[in-house]
N, C-alpha and C positions, 0 to 999 in steps of 0.2 A: 504493500500500500504506500509506503514511503517513497519508493522509486516512482510509482505511477504519479503520486502527487507532485514530486519534484519535476518530473518530465512535463506534466501539464502546466505547472507554474512557469517553468523556463520557456515553454513554447508560447505561452500567453505574453510573456514579457518581450520575447524576441520578435514578435509580430510588429511591435512599435519600432519606428526608425530610431537609430541611435541618437542620443542627445548631441548637440553641438553648441559651440559658443553662441551662435545666433539664436539658439532656443532659450537663452538665459535673459533675465531682465537686464537692462542697460548697466546698472551699477555693478551687479554680480558679474556680468560679462567682462566689464573693464578690469575688475580685480583679478578674475581668473586668467584673462588674457595676459595681464601684466606678470602674473606669477609664472606662466609658462615661458614667457619671454625671458624672465630672470633666470630660469633653469636652462634655457637655451645657451646662455653664456657660459655655463659650467659643463657642457657636454664634452665628454672625452670619447672621440670617435674610436680610438684604438681599444679602449676598455669596454665600450658599449654601456657606460654608466655615466652619471654625473660625478664630477670631482676631478682630482688630479693625481699624479703619480704618488703612490703611498697612501691615498685617502679617497676612496670612492664610496659615498654614502649609499646604503641599501634602501633605507626608508625613503629618502629624498628621491632616489632613482625610481622607485615604484610609484611614488606620487607624480613624478614627471611623466612616466608612461601613461598614466591616466589622463594627465593634462594634454599630452600629445594626441591621444585618441579623441578627446573632447574637441581639440582644434582641428585635427584631421586635415592638415595642409599637405603639400607635396613632401613626401618622405617621412611624414610623422608616424604613420602606422608601421613602416619598416623599422624606424628607430625604436618604437615601443616594443616591437617583437624582439629586437636585440636585447632590450632591458629584461624582458621576461625570461629569455634564455640565460642571460648572465646571472640573474637572481636565482634561478633554479640550480645553477652550478655551485653556489656558495651556501645554500640552505643545509643545515645539519641533517644528515640522513643516518641516524644511529638509534634505532628503536630501543636499544638497551640503555641509552643515556637519558638523563633528566633534561638534556638540552635538545632532544629530538624535535625537529621542525622549526628551530629558531634560525633566523638569519643574523649574522654578525652585523654590528652597526656599520662597519666598513668592510667592503669585500675582502680587503687585505687581512682582516682578522679571522678569516676562515680557519677552523681547527679541524685536523684529521684525527685527533686523539679519541679513542673509544672509551674514555673513562666516564664516570658518572656525570661529571660536569666538564665541558670543553674548556680548553685553555687557548687563548686568553678568555677570561670570564665574559659570558654573553648575557645580554639583557633579554629575559624571557618575554618582555612586552613586545618585542619585535615580531613575535608570532601574530599578535592581534593587529598591530599596526599594518604590517605588510599583508597579512592574510586577508584583512578587510578590503584593502586596495585590490587584491587579486580577485576577490568576489565581485567587486564593482566592475573590473575589467571584463569578467565573464558575462555579468548580467546586463551591463549597459552597452557593451561594445562587441558582444559575441559575433554578430554578422560581419564585423570588420577583421576578425581574427582568423588566421589560418589554422588548420588541424593540429600541427605541431605545437603552436602556442597554446591552444586550448588544452591539449594534453598536459603540457608543462604546468599550466595554471592549476588544473585539477590535481596533479601530482603534489604540488606545493601546498595547496589548501588541505589536502588529505593529511600530509605530514604535520602541518601546523595544528590541525584539529586533534590529531593523535597525541601530540605532546601537550597541548593545552588541556586535554581531558585528564591527563595524569597530574598536571600542575594544580588544578582545582583552585582557581582564583577566588578570593573571598568577595562577597558582595559589597563589603565596605570600601574596597579599592575601586571606587565608582567608575572612573574613566576606562580602566582596563576591563572591569567586569562587564560593562555594557557591550564592549566589542567581543569579549570572550563568549558571552551568551549567544550572540549572533553567529559567530564563527562556528561554535559547536552545533547549534541548531541547524544552520545552513548545511554544514558538511554532513551532519547526520542524515538530513533529508536527501541530499544529493547523492550520497554514496551508500544509503541504506544501512547506516550504523545506528541502531536504535539507542545504544547507551550514550552516544554523543548527543543525539537529538534530545533525549530525555534530560541529560545533564544540562544542556543549554536552557531547556524549559524551566528546570528547577532553579537555576541561577537567575534567570529572568524574573521568576516569581519572588525570589528573595530580595532582589534589587527593588522591585515594585513595592513589596511589603514595607521595606525600610523607608522608601520615599513617602509612601502614603501616611505613615505615622505622623509626620510633622510637615509634609510638603517640602522636604529638603533632602538632598543627598548626603551620605556620610562624609564623603570627601568634599568639604564645603568651601564654596566661594573662592575658586581659583581662577585668576585671570587667564591662565593657560588651559588648565584641564577642564574648565567649564566649556571651552570650545570643543574639546574631545567628547565631552558628555553629549552635546548636541549632535555631534557627528554619529556617535553610537546610537542615539535615539533615532536619528535619520535613517540609519541602516535598518533598524527594526521596522520602521514605517514604510520605506520605499521598497525593500526586498524582504517582506515578512516571512518568517519561518512558520508561524501560526497566526490565526486571526487574533488569538488572545494576546500574543506579543505585540501585534500591531496596535491593538486597543490600548494596552499598557503604555506603549510609546507615545501615543497621541495625548494621553492624559498627563504623563510625566513631562512631556515636552512643553505643553501649555503651562503647567505649574512651574517648571524650571524657568521659562521665559519671564513669568511674573516675578520670580525671585531675583533674576538678573536685573530686571528693570527697577525693582525696588532699591537695589544696592548700587545702582549706576547713577553717577552725577554727570549729566550731559554738559553742564557748564564747564566742568573740569575735565571732561572726557576721560573719566576714570571710574573704576569700581572702588567702593569704600571697603576697608577691612572690616573684620579680621579675615586674614587669608590662611587657610589650611596649607596651601601650597602656592607660592608665587616666586617667579624668577626676577621680578623687579617691582618697583613701586609706582612707576609712571608709565601707563600704557602707551603714551605718545613717544616714549623713548626706547621701547622694545616691542617686538612683534608678539603680542599676546593673542592666543587663538580665540578666546571669547570676544576679543576686539574685532576679529574677522567677521563673526556673525553679526555684531552690532553694525559694522561698516556696511554689510549687505543691506541694512534697513534704513540708513540715514543718508542725507546728502553728503557729498565728499567733504565739504567744509566742516562737517560735524563729526567726521570719522575719528575714532581713537587710534587708528593705525598710523604708524610713522609712514611718511611718504615713500613710495617706491624709489629705490636708488639712494636712500638716505644713509645706508650702511648702519642701520640701527642694530642694537643687540638682538640676538635670536632671529636674525634675518632669514635663516634657513627654514623657519616655520612657515614662510610664504608658500613653500611647496605644497602645503596641505590645502590651499585655497580651492583648486579644481575639484578635489574630492568633496569638500564641503558644499560647493556649488551644486554638485550632482544630487545631494540628498536633502538640500534645504527646502523649507517652505516658509511662507510668511508667518511671523509670530502673530499671536492674537492682536487684532486691530486695536484693542483697548490699551495695549501697552506701548504702542508706537510713539504717542506723544511723550511718554516718560523717557524715551531714548533720544528725544530731540530738543527738549527744553526743560529746565529745572522747574519742578512742580511745587516748590515751597518747602519751608522748614518741616522736618519730620523726624520722628524717632522710630526705630525698628527693633524688634525683638524676635529672634528666630530660634526655637529649639531645633537641634540638628539630629537627623537620622532616626532610627527606630526607638532608642531609649529616650532621646531628648535630654540626656543629662548635660551635654554641652549646649551652651546657648550663645548665639551670636547677637550682639547689640550694635547699633550704629545710630549716630545722630548727624543730621544734615542741615546746614544753612547755605546761603548763597555762595559764600566764599570759604567755607570750612566744613570738613566732614571728619568724624571721629569713629573708629571701630574698635570693639573689644570682644574677646572671646577666650576660649580655653585651648591650650596646646593639644593638638590632635594626637590620639593614642595609637593610631594604626600604622604609622610610617615614621621611622626614625630619620627625619630630614629637617633638623633644626635650622639649616640654612634657608629652607623654603617656608617654614611656618612663622607667621607674623601675627600673633594674637592681640597685639596692641599697636594701633596705628593712628595717624592723623595726616590729613592732606589739607593744604590751604593755597589760596591764590597769593603769590608774592607781589611785591611792589611793582615789578615789571610785567605783571600779568602771567608769568610762568607758574608752573606747579611746584610747590615746595611740599616736603613731607618729612615725617619722622616715624621711627619704629623702635620698639623695645628689642634689645638683643641681650642674650646671656645664656648660661648653661644651667637652666632650671625649667620647671614647668610653670605655666602662667594661667591665672584666671583673671581676666580683665573685663570690665564693664564700662561701656560708653554711656554717657548721659549728655544732657544739654550743657555744652561747654566743659564737660568733665570726662576724665578717663582715670578710673581707679584700677590698680593692679595689685594682685597678690602673687608673689613669686615664691615657689616652694621647691625644696630639694626633690630631684627626680629619684625614683626608687632605684636603689642599688648603685647610685652614682654620687660623687661629691658635688656639692653645689659650687657654682663658679665663684670667682673672687670679686665680681662686680655686677651691678645692674646698670646696663649701658643703654643709651639712646643714641641711635644714628640719626642725625639731622641733616637733611638735604635742603639747604637754603643758601644760595649764593649770596655772599656778602656778610654772612653771620660771623660775629667776632667772639672769641673766647672771653674777652673782658666783659662782655654783656651778660655773662652767665654767672649767677651766684647760687648758693645752696638752695634757696627757696624761691628764686625768681630768675627767669630767663627773658631776655628781650631779643627776639629774633626778627629778621626782616618780615614785616607784615603780621607778626604774632606776638602776643604777650602770654607767658606761661608762668603760673604760680605753682610751686611744688610743695605738697604737704607730706613729710616723711620724717621718720626718726633716724634715718641713715645720715652718716657724716657727709660733709660737703664734697661735691664731686670734683674729679679732675676733668679738665676740658682741653681737648686737642682740636686745633683747626685742621680741616681736611680740604681737599681740592674743591669740594662742592658744599661745604658746610662745617659741621662740628661732630665730635664724638664726646658725649657727656656721660661720664661713668661714676656712679655712686659706689664706693667701696663697701664690701661686706667683711665683717669680722670673721676670723677663723672659727669654723664650726657652726656658722649661721645656717639655719634650716628654713627660714621664712623671712620675707621682707615685704613691706607694704608701701605703696606710693599712691598719691592722688595728684593728678594734674588738672588745674583749672585753666582752660585754654580759651583765649579771646582773640578774635581776628581784629586787626587794626581798623577795618571798615565797619565794625559793629558798634 
């Protein structure tokens, strides 16, 4: 029955002509076309991948192949077929290994060792990232593929699903779990492997249950991975494994868009914290994937994306734009105004995930936004977790920001012009020696910071704490303000009263 259903589904989809750049809305087309052109400049004809000697990215190459098929200009399909073949050559084919079905991040990192884990260490998430792209190549552009390319894609998807089934991604790892559920369900249906199909369905149900509890994903408020979440939901919706998954996707997608819009400040063109995972603090200075989805919905002058060709940080994330364009749909009409114009002062409180024990809070005014939350427990990535944040408009109209840094767990609460923080020792680890604030505010001076009062460009901050006076270092773009902790300290409290100069 699974084979028959898969065949019927595939046949129904392949009856429609493949999508093209011209089939996209103008803003989406422009972004997708620009992304493919950006990848054009990194094509290595000899390797059949994008990159240069010693470093050819596999995920970016797969995403480029999809963009080539979407553009389908002279030579594009042939180039995409070369990428498909090159990726098949470097995928791990070792069923006895825990790394079966993974692609190395760089083609040059391919390992031939048959041990439990390949050397060098491989990122298991590349199964989901590249596997999902190869599903889209089959489903969206099957009529444009030759038989060898189709066979290689099927071979790679099968390997990726087999390895992913053994890995058993947790539903709390939201962005990867969404793609894993689709990869397993799709491969199970296409290749008649019931245990994969059922595994994907169970994982989908757990993700949905966790989301429904409080209308929020466990991996919360990430400027990058929120974009991957929308992509995963788009896969469920555009190429459904079951009607139930398609229905869940529709409901979660609408709810997730409402949450994004609530935490987005269109005047500052940024999401407010707290961030479970973030690679930067200003979406106009690095390519954040949630920003891609917002850019699809707003006029170019309101886009949070850095301009193409600006050499912004995380520039390679642009490779994902064609795949997002293929699975996107318009967000609920009611939230579009929230993405385009500031809707007024507000306070937000969001319990997170199934248990709701962690709570995200945020306060917004015209030129200031403050975020507070709890350190996420599911992924040890302190360099990405930012549970206490503030953004404001600087005197020159640019975006300034601050975030709490340190080796401890945090429970922070944002209120009107306030940010309170409780820093505690992490289980099984020593607490750090300082509670530090990284301040990005060009022109900030160390002399303007005292124990209980900071005067920053465009911002006044009063600090209530029992901690000793801080050390202050000037940096290239602001300050580092560090309050010292006595030896053996297990807990520290601070309250910031934050006022924008324009208020």
